[in-house]
C-alpha positions as CSV (number, residue, x, y, z in Angstrom):
1,M,-8.3,26.2,-11.1
2,S,-6.3,27.2,-8.0
3,E,-3.4,24.8,-8.0
4,D,-2.4,22.0,-10.3
5,L,-2.3,18.8,-8.2
6,T,-1.0,16.6,-11.0
7,G,1.5,14.1,-9.6
8,R,0.4,14.5,-6.0
9,L,-1.4,11.9,-3.8
10,L,-5.0,12.1,-2.6
11,V,-5.4,10.2,0.6
12,A,-8.9,9.4,1.7
13,T,-9.9,10.9,5.0
14,P,-11.7,8.7,7.6
15,E,-14.9,10.5,6.4
16,I,-15.0,8.0,3.5
17,A,-16.2,5.1,5.6
18,E,-17.1,2.6,2.8
19,G,-16.8,1.9,-0.9
20,V,-14.0,1.8,-3.3
21,F,-12.4,5.0,-2.0
22,R,-12.3,3.9,1.7
23,R,-8.7,4.3,2.9
24,S,-7.5,4.7,-0.7
25,V,-4.4,6.4,-1.9
26,I,-4.8,7.9,-5.4
27,L,-2.0,9.1,-7.6
28,L,-3.3,12.1,-9.7
29,L,-2.2,11.5,-13.3
30,H,-3.9,14.7,-14.5
31,H,-5.5,17.7,-12.8
32,G,-6.7,20.7,-14.8
33,D,-9.6,22.9,-15.7
34,D,-11.1,20.0,-17.5
35,G,-11.2,17.8,-14.3
36,A,-8.9,15.2,-12.9
37,Q,-8.0,11.6,-13.4
38,G,-6.0,9.3,-11.1
39,I,-5.4,5.7,-10.1
40,I,-5.9,4.0,-6.7
41,L,-2.5,2.6,-5.7
42,N,-3.6,0.3,-2.9
43,R,-6.3,-2.0,-4.3
44,P,-4.7,-5.2,-5.5
45,L,-7.0,-7.7,-7.2
46,D,-6.7,-11.5,-7.1
47,T,-6.1,-11.5,-10.8
48,E,-2.5,-11.7,-12.1
49,V,-1.3,-9.6,-15.1
50,S,-0.5,-12.7,-17.1
51,A,-4.2,-13.8,-16.9
52,I,-5.5,-10.8,-18.8
53,L,-2.3,-9.6,-20.6
54,P,-0.2,-12.8,-21.1
55,S,2.7,-11.1,-22.8
56,W,3.0,-8.4,-20.1
57,G,3.4,-10.8,-17.1
58,A,7.2,-10.6,-17.2
59,V,7.3,-6.8,-17.3
60,A,4.9,-6.3,-14.4
61,V,6.2,-5.4,-11.0
62,R,7.2,-8.1,-8.6
63,D,3.8,-8.9,-7.1
64,R,2.4,-9.3,-10.7
65,H,-1.2,-8.5,-9.6
66,V,-3.6,-6.3,-11.5
67,Y,-4.8,-3.3,-9.4
68,L,-8.2,-1.6,-9.3
69,G,-7.4,1.9,-10.5
70,G,-10.9,3.1,-9.9
71,P,-14.5,2.7,-10.7
72,V,-14.4,4.5,-14.2
73,G,-13.6,2.5,-17.3
74,T,-13.2,-0.9,-15.7
75,D,-13.4,-2.5,-19.1
76,S,-9.9,-1.2,-20.0
77,A,-6.4,-1.5,-18.5
78,L,-3.8,1.2,-17.9
79,G,0.0,0.5,-17.6
80,V,1.8,2.8,-15.2
81,A,5.6,2.6,-15.2
82,L,8.5,3.9,-13.1
83,V,10.7,5.3,-15.8
84,P,14.4,5.3,-15.0
85,E,16.4,8.4,-15.7
86,G,17.9,8.2,-19.2
87,V,15.1,6.1,-20.7
88,T,13.4,8.1,-23.4
89,A,9.7,8.0,-24.2
90,G,8.6,6.5,-27.5
91,A,5.6,5.1,-29.2
92,A,5.0,2.6,-26.3
93,L,5.9,4.9,-23.4
94,T,4.7,8.4,-22.5
95,R,6.5,10.1,-19.6
96,L,3.9,12.1,-17.6
97,Y,6.1,13.8,-15.0
98,G,9.1,12.9,-13.0
99,E,9.6,9.2,-12.9
100,V,6.0,8.4,-13.9
101,G,5.0,7.2,-17.3
102,L,2.1,5.6,-19.1
103,V,2.7,2.4,-21.1
104,D,0.8,1.4,-24.2
105,L,-0.4,-2.1,-23.3
106,D,-1.1,-2.8,-27.0
107,A,2.6,-2.5,-27.7
108,D,5.1,-5.3,-27.7
109,P,6.5,-5.6,-24.2
110,A,9.9,-6.6,-25.6
111,S,10.1,-3.0,-26.9
112,L,10.2,-1.9,-23.2
113,E,12.8,-4.3,-21.8
114,S,14.4,-1.4,-19.9
115,L,11.2,-1.2,-17.9
116,S,11.3,-4.9,-16.8
117,G,9.7,-5.1,-13.3
118,A,8.6,-1.4,-13.4
119,V,5.1,-1.6,-14.9
120,R,2.0,-2.0,-12.8
121,V,-1.3,-2.7,-14.5
122,F,-4.5,-1.0,-13.4
123,V,-8.1,-1.7,-14.4
124,G,-10.2,1.4,-14.5
125,Y,-9.4,4.8,-13.0
126,A,-10.8,7.5,-10.8
127,G,-12.2,10.6,-12.4
128,W,-13.6,14.0,-11.5
129,A,-15.6,16.5,-13.5
130,P,-14.3,20.1,-13.6
131,K,-14.2,21.6,-10.0
132,Q,-15.6,18.4,-8.5
133,L,-12.3,17.4,-6.9
134,E,-11.7,20.9,-5.5
135,G,-15.1,20.7,-3.9
136,E,-14.3,17.3,-2.3
137,I,-10.9,18.6,-1.0
138,T,-12.6,21.7,0.5
139,S,-15.2,19.6,2.1
140,G,-12.6,17.4,3.9
141,T,-12.9,14.2,1.8
142,W,-9.2,14.1,0.7
143,Y,-5.8,15.0,2.1
144,V,-3.4,16.2,-0.6
145,V,0.2,15.1,0.0
146,D,3.4,14.6,-1.9
147,R,4.3,11.2,-3.4
148,T,7.5,9.3,-3.1
149,V,8.8,6.9,-5.8
150,G,8.0,4.0,-3.4
151,D,4.3,4.8,-3.2
152,I,3.7,4.0,-6.9
153,H,4.9,0.4,-6.8
154,T,4.8,-0.3,-3.2
155,R,5.2,-3.9,-2.1
156,S,2.8,-3.3,0.8
157,A,-0.2,-1.9,-1.0
158,L,-2.6,-2.8,1.7
159,G,-0.6,-0.8,4.3
160,L,0.0,2.2,2.0
161,W,-2.8,4.4,3.5
162,S,-1.3,4.2,7.0
163,A,2.3,4.5,5.7
164,V,1.6,7.7,3.6
165,L,-0.2,9.3,6.5
166,A,2.4,8.3,9.1
167,R,5.2,10.1,7.3
168,Q,3.2,13.4,7.2
169,P,4.2,16.3,9.5
170,G,2.2,17.3,12.5
171,A,-1.3,16.1,13.5
172,L,-1.9,14.5,10.1
173,A,0.5,11.7,11.0
174,L,-1.9,10.8,13.9
175,V,-4.6,9.9,11.4
176,A,-2.5,6.9,10.3
177,S,-3.6,5.1,13.5
178,F,-7.3,5.9,13.1
179,P,-9.1,2.7,14.0
180,D,-10.6,0.6,11.2
181,D,-13.9,0.7,13.2
182,P,-14.1,3.9,15.2
183,S,-16.9,2.4,17.4
184,M,-14.3,0.0,18.7
185,N,-12.2,2.8,20.0
């Protein structure tokens, strides 16, 4: 493996014209010799957290929607939290890196009161076999950029693709205005 991309964002290039990854922004939760896993940050579903995990509704972020994390494992849910400095990990919380942690959704939400409003629930995840992601990046399928804290629990999920690209330096920022339908250009 050349570079560990854990904690960085994958932003779909306009080359991905359809499907679940079209204009997606993925937070890489893990990247290593064994492959990579991440969650799509900008695919809110119509379902609210309280509909599938009633006790977690109050702990979910303000919009309270479940998000599609990716096409793998859609029969399970994953809680991702912004963990304030000073909050220690425990049985119900695993800090991955920086401010990002995984929440055990089988735990009692009351045990995580300090995370109130800081948990987003994702159904499924995105996954890559060893070296698969590196090949996709090399072929121009993904831009790899740094994350900000606001990306993870953005209030404007549907505009995240453009927002992340617009803040990039140089020509990459121009991609943010790439038309939805290039034939209409």
